N, C-alpha and C positions, 0 to 999 in steps of 0.2 A: 314591864315598864321599859320604855325606850331610853337608852342612855347613849350619849355621844361623848366620847372622851378624846382628849388631845394631849399629847406629851411632847414637849419641846425641850431641847437642851443644846448646849453649844458643842462644837467640834464633832466628836464621834458618837454622840448619843443618838439612838434610834428614835425617829419621829413616828407617830402612829395616829390613826383615826379609827374609831369603832362606834357603831350605833348602839352596841350593847356590851357592857363590861360586867363581869362577875369575878368573885374571888372564892376559891375553895382551898383553904389551907390544908385540909386533910389530903386531898388528891394532888394539889399543885401548890405546895408551900412557897410563899414569896412570889407568886405569879399572878398576873392578870389573865382572865379568860375573856377573849373577845369573840363575838359572834355576829354574823351577818343578819340584818333584818331586811332592809331593802337594798342596801349597798354593801359591797364586800369590805372586809377589814383591810386596812391599808397601812403599809409601812414604808418609810423612806429613810435612806441612809447613804451618805457619801456617793450620790449619783445612781443609786439603785432603788427601784420601786417594786413593792410586792403587794399583790392582792390575794385574798383567800376568803373562804367561807367561815373559817374558825381559826383561832390562834391562841397559843399559850405564850405569854410574854413575860420573861424574867427581866424586869427593868434594871435591877441591880447588876446582873451579869451582862446586860445589854445583849440579850439572846432571845430568840423566839422560834417557836415551831408553828408551821402553817399547815392547815388541813383543808382539803376540798377545793377543787378548781383553782389551784395555785397558779398565779402568773407572776413572773419576775422579769423586770425590764431594766437593763442598764443602758442609759443614754439611748442612742439610736443603733447600738451595735448588736445587742442580743435580746431575744424574747424567749423566755423559757416557761413552759407549762408543765405541770405535774399534779399528782394527787396529794403529795406531801413534800414539804421543804422545811429546812431549818437554816437559820442564819445567825452568825456570831459577829456582832458589831465590833468587838475588840480585835479580832483577827481578820475580819472581813472574809470569813470562810463560809461558803454555802454548800448545802447538800440537798439534793432532790431525789425522790424515788417514786415509783409507780407511774408508768406511762409518761416518761419524761420526753418532752419534745423541745429541743433548743433550735431556734430559728435565727439565722443571720441573713444579711442582705444577699449572700451568694449560695447558701446551702441550708439543709435542715438535718439535725441530728436527732435520732430516736434511740432511746435506751431505757433500761429498767431503773438505773440509778446513776446519778451524776454528781461529781464533786466540782466545786468552783472556788478557786483561790483568787480573790479579787486583787490582792496585793501584787501578784505576778501575772494576773490576767490570763489564767489558764484554767480550762475545764477538763475533767478527766472522768472516764468510765472504765470499769474493770470487769463487768459481767456481761459483755456483749453489747454492741451498738451498731447502728446503721446510719450512714451519712449519704444524703442524696443531693447532687447538684444538677446542673443543666445537662451534663453529658453522661453521668454514670451514677451507680450506687456502690458504696464501699461499706463492707461489713468487717468487723474484727472483734476479738475478745476484749482487747484493751485499746484505749485511744486517748490522746490528749489534743485539745484544741488550744492553740496559742492565738489569742485575739490580736495581739500586737502585730504578729507576722501573718495573720490570716492563714495559719498553717495547722494541719492535722498530722499527728504522729501516730500511725496505726501499728499495733503490735499483736502478734499471735493469731494464726488462722485468718489472715487478711485476704479478702476477696473483693476485686473490683469487677463490676458487671455492667456491660453496656450492650446495645444491640449488635455491635461489631466485634467485641472482644471480651475475654475474661482474663483477669490477672489474679494469680495466687502467689502469696508470699507470706513471710512471717514478720517482715519489717518494711514499712512503707511510709514515707513522708509525702504529704499532699498539700499543695498550695492552692487554695480555693479560688484566688483571684484569676489565675491563668490556667488552672487545671493541670499543672505539672506534678507528676508523681515520680518519686525517687525510690528505687527498690534496693534492698540490702539483703544478702544471704540468698539461698536457693529460691529462685523465682521463675514462674512460668506464665507466659502471655499466650493465650490461645485465641486464634482468629479462624475465620472460615478458610483462609488461604494457607495457614501454617501455624506452627507453634514455636515460640522463642523460649529458650532457657538461658538464664544468666545468674550470676551471684552478686552483681552490682549493675544497676541500670537506671535509665530515665525513660519515662513515657509521657507523651502529651495526650491526655485523655480527650481533648477536644479536637485535635487535628489528627489523631490516630497514628502517630509515628513515635519511634523510640530509638534510643541509643544505649547499647549494652556492652559491658566489659566484664572481664573475669570469668573464664570458662563459659563464654557465651556461644550459643549455636542457634540456628534456625532449622526446624524440621519442616520440609514440604512433603508432599505425598511420596515422592520417590527420591528426593535429594535432601541431604543434610549439609548445612553450611556452618563451618567453624571459623573463628577469627579472634585475634586479641581484642578487637572492638568490632561491633556490628551495628549498622544503621538499618532500621526496619520501618518501612512505610506501608501501612495497611491499605490506605486508599489507592496507592499506585501499584500495589502488588510488587513492591520493589524492596530489595535488600542489598546492602554492600558490606564487605568485610575488609578490615585492614590489619596487616601484619600477621604472619604465620597462618594464612588462611588454608582451609581444607574443605573440599566439596566431595561428598561421597554419594555415588549413585548406586543404590542397592540393587536395582533391577538389572543394570548393565555391568555390575561389579567393576565399577570404575571409580578411581579416586584422582582428584586434581589438587595439587598443592601450588601455592604461590604467595604473594605478599599483598595483593589487592584483587578483589573480585566484586562483580555486580551481577545480581540475578533479577531478571524480569520474568515473573512467573507466568503472566498472561501470554507472553511471547515465547515461553519455553526457551529462554535464551540466557546464557551465562557468558560473561567476558572476564578473563583473568589476565592481569599484567604483573610485571616484576617477577621474572623467572618462573613462569608456570610450568609444571610437569603434570601430564595426564598419564595415569597408569591403568591399564585394562588387563584383567586376569584372563588368560587363555590356556586351558589344558595344562596345568602345572607349570605355566610360564606366564610372564607378564610382558606386555609391550608398553614402552614408555615413549611419550612424545613431549618434547620441550621446545620452547620458543620465547620470543620477547613478549608476544601477546597471543592470547588464545580465545577463540569464540566457540561455544558449544550451543547448538540450537536444535529445536525439534522435540517432539514428545518422546517418552522413554524408549519406544521400539523403533524410532526413526532419527536417532541422534546424528548430527553432523558436526565434526570437529574441524575447525580452521585454525592452523597454527602458523604464525608469521611474525616478523621476519626471522631469519637465522633459525629455521626449524630443524630439529634433530630428532632422530628415532633410534631406539635401542631395545633389543631383546637378546636373550642369551646367545642366539646363533645368527643374529642379523642386526646391522646398524646402518644408519644413513643420515644424510643431511640435505637440505635444500633451502631455497629462499622461503618457500611456503609448503605446507603439507595440508592436504584436504582429505579427510576421511569420512565416508558416508556409511552409516549403518543400513541405509535403505538398499544400496547397491553392493555393499561389501568392498567397495573400491577405496584404496588409499592412494591419492595422487600427489606426486612430488614434482614441484615446478620451480624453475629458476636454479640452474646449475645443480641438478640433483645428482646424488651419488649414493650407491649402496655397497656395503661390504658384507660378504657371506664367506666365512672361513678365510681362505687366502685370496679370494676373488673380489675384484672391484668392478662394479657395474655402473655405467653412467650413460647419459644421453640427454636429449632436449627435455623429455618428460618421462618420468617413471611411474608406473602404476602397479601397486600390489593388490591382488584380488583375494579376498577371503571367502570361505564357504559360509553362507548365511546361516546354515544349521549348526555347524560345529565351531564356527569362528576361527578355524585353522586356516593358515595360509594355503591357498590353492594354486595360484599362478602369478606370473610376473609378465608385465608388458613394458617395453622401452621403445619409445617412438622417436625416430630420426636420430641419426648419428649415434647409433648404439655401440657401446664398447663393453668388452669384458677383458680385464687385464689381471695378470698374475705376475708377481716379481720373480724372476728366475735367478738373478744374481744381483750384484751391487748396481750394475748399470743396465742389465738386460731385463726385458719384459716379454712374457708371452701375451699376445694380443689377438683378439678376434673382434671384427667390426662388421656392421651391416646397417641397412637402412632401419630395420626394426628387429627387436628381440622379443621372443616369447619363451618364458620359462615355466617349469612345472615344479610344484613342491609336494613332498610326501612327508607326513609327520613334521611339518614345519621346516623341512630341509630341502634345499634346491637339488633336484635329481636330474633335470634336463634343461638345456638351453638351446633354442633354435634361432639362428640368425638368418633372416631372409632378405633378398634383394641386395645385390652387389656385396656379397659376403667376402671377407678377406681374413687371412690369418697370418701372423708371424709367430713361429714357434721354435724354441730352442730345443733341438734334438740331442739327447744324451744317451750313452750306453748304460749298461747295468751298473757300472761303477761310478756313474754320475759324470763321466767325462763328456765334454761337448763334442758332438759329431759335426753339427752344422746348424745353420739358421734357415728354417724352412719358411718360404713365402708362397702362399697359395691363394688363388682366386676361385670362386664358385658362385653359383646362383644362391645356394644356401648352405649353411653349416650347422650340424647338430653336435652337441657336446653332452656326454653322460657323466654323472658324478656318483661316487659312492664314498661314504664316510668323509664327505666334504672335499674329496680329491677328484681330479679329472681322470676318468678311466678310459674313455673312448671318444674319438672325434670322427665324424662322418661328413664327407663333402658330396654335394649333389649338383649335377648338371653344369656343363661348361667349366669343368674343373681344369685348372692349369696351375702348375707349381714348380718351384725350383728350390733345391736345398743348397745353400751357399756355405762354403767354408768361411769361418769367422773372418779370416783375413781379406776375403773378397767382397764382403758387404760392409760398406762404410757406415759409421755410426748414425749419420743422418737418414740412412735408409732402413734402420732397424726399428723405427717407430712410425706408426701411421699419423698422417696429418690430423690434427685435432685431438690426438691422444694426450691425456693429462693424468699423470700418476698423483693421487691424493692420499697416499697411504699415511702420511704424517697427520692427516685430519681424522683418521679412523677413530671411532668412538668405541672404547674397549670396556666401559662400565657405565652403570647408571649415573655415577657421580660425575663422569666426564660430560654429561649432557649440559651441565652448568659451567663447565670450564671456560675461561676467557670471556665470560660475560661481564657487562658493566656492574660495578659495585654500587650499592646505594645504601643510605642510612634508613633504618626503620622509622616510620612516622611516629612522632611523639604523641602519645595518647594523653589528652588533657581532660580535666574535670572529673566529676564523680568520685570524690574522695571517699575513703572508708568512713563508716559511721563512727563518731567519737564514742569512746568507751564510757564517758560520763554522761551519756545521753539521758535526759531527765526522766524518760519513761521507765528506766530500770532502777531509779533511786526512789526512796520513800517520797510519795507525792506530797504529803502534808508537812514534810520537812521538820518532823518532831515538834510541831507546835502543840500547845496545850489544848485539848478538847474541852468544851464545856461539859461539866459533869451531868448536865441535864440532857445532853445530846443522845440521840438514838445510836450514834456511832461509838465504837470502842477504839482504843489505840490500835488494836490489831487490824482494824478495818482500813487503816491508812498506810499500812506497810505492805509493799509489793515484793513478791518473790521474782527473781530474774526470770525472764522468759527463756524458753529453750532456744538454743542456737539454730536448730533446724526443726521445722514442722515435720513430724514423722508421717503425717498424712499427705504431705505434698508429693506430687508425682516425681519420682527420681529419674533424672536423665543423666546418663554418664557423660562427662565432658569430652571424652575422646574415644568414641567407638570406632572400630576398624572393620573393613570388609574382609571376610575370611579369605585366606590364601593369597592376598595381594602382598607382594614383596615390599619390604621397606625401601 
């Protein structure tokens, strides 16, 4: 017998329509049993509509259970389908299970079971769910959807998947209108071009760029970039870091520090500003280069470093400075341009251009070339200097120590001659086509003069002060760099950039508190009190790939 039943009441009473109504007090005391004949059973309450094939309606409790092809619609905001659902008109709390699909204008949520509190307009799942929007798919163990803010709060084993990247974290807030994702706790963003780690960050899932803070770093194939904050653009293959930046090149055993850096991966280029220092490990020693700005270009085995202006160089037995320093891994040449000067032990070397040449196989210093107006100067006394000059200078290194120096073309020397007791004998001035100097233990041992040699040793009283130095000779001993720390001495001071935004997640975040807020469940509900109480999620997903915030290159000095 076909029965059509209607129930109407004022305010919060659930309205219903059914073609067939039965009563079974033994199985469902105090309930109406509604069944579909040609049209589905229909319920309506406070802006929500529900259709199903069968329903158990407890009118007194204002509560129903819906079975089979359940569809729940709230205004034009959500459309939910499931095999089972229940709804409490007194609390406006709904629960759905079995193949639940929640559709909004901007995304679709799929899960096994879903809670929906209409009073606060929040939906929640706790046994795994998947959300798909136009740009990506997000999965997690737990999740809350806030209809008012069009926001998802994903928790525990969160994974964002798109054709261009994968994000893994334990805590992620996602705004569906603009595709903005906020990451909290250990998080990894993996792309074709690199991998980002952070413990707090932002990522635009539609434009594929992000901003990361708190122990953030970017791993490329051969480089790792650290910084207090990092900007990463997947589409442009670009990354920048601000404040306390560090770039580690594992292939070349090089580390660069500074306070701002940009990396262009496609161009294999890096630019570092604000007091950059590049350190390269070489046979139990490190060579350090500092400047105002530094550019590093080229693939791993063909790196070129350009440091400018006010470029400085330091290693344990050698230091120098120039307006710019250009070092090429391809040729092994380190070129110093613009008032260059080198200090090795007690010797000062300068000229128009200085070139240090390294052995490409061992990376050890092999030789030295100084072009035009070449000088080597040693301080003899408070006012006296031993000097050798020539058009060009060629030097040889052994075990990174200068052992020979050859001055060619128009070579000259001024040398303070002393006896065994250190008493001054005279001041020797000599001209020659070329002069060769030999060193041992960083001291001059022998000097050789070749071709067209002419010289005079003057008593000190017979050589006026203005004749005791060569024209163009400039003693720069007060500028000598004696330690790595002095690479940054007398440089402009600056304030660190203030990092804005991306605040810590609030402790009272709703996802970690009882979702049902201790409301009374209907005794006819399939849910129990324990079903609505959540245990706090782990602070860190043990399965998440661990990336140490500050890895170091072995044997590189601090």
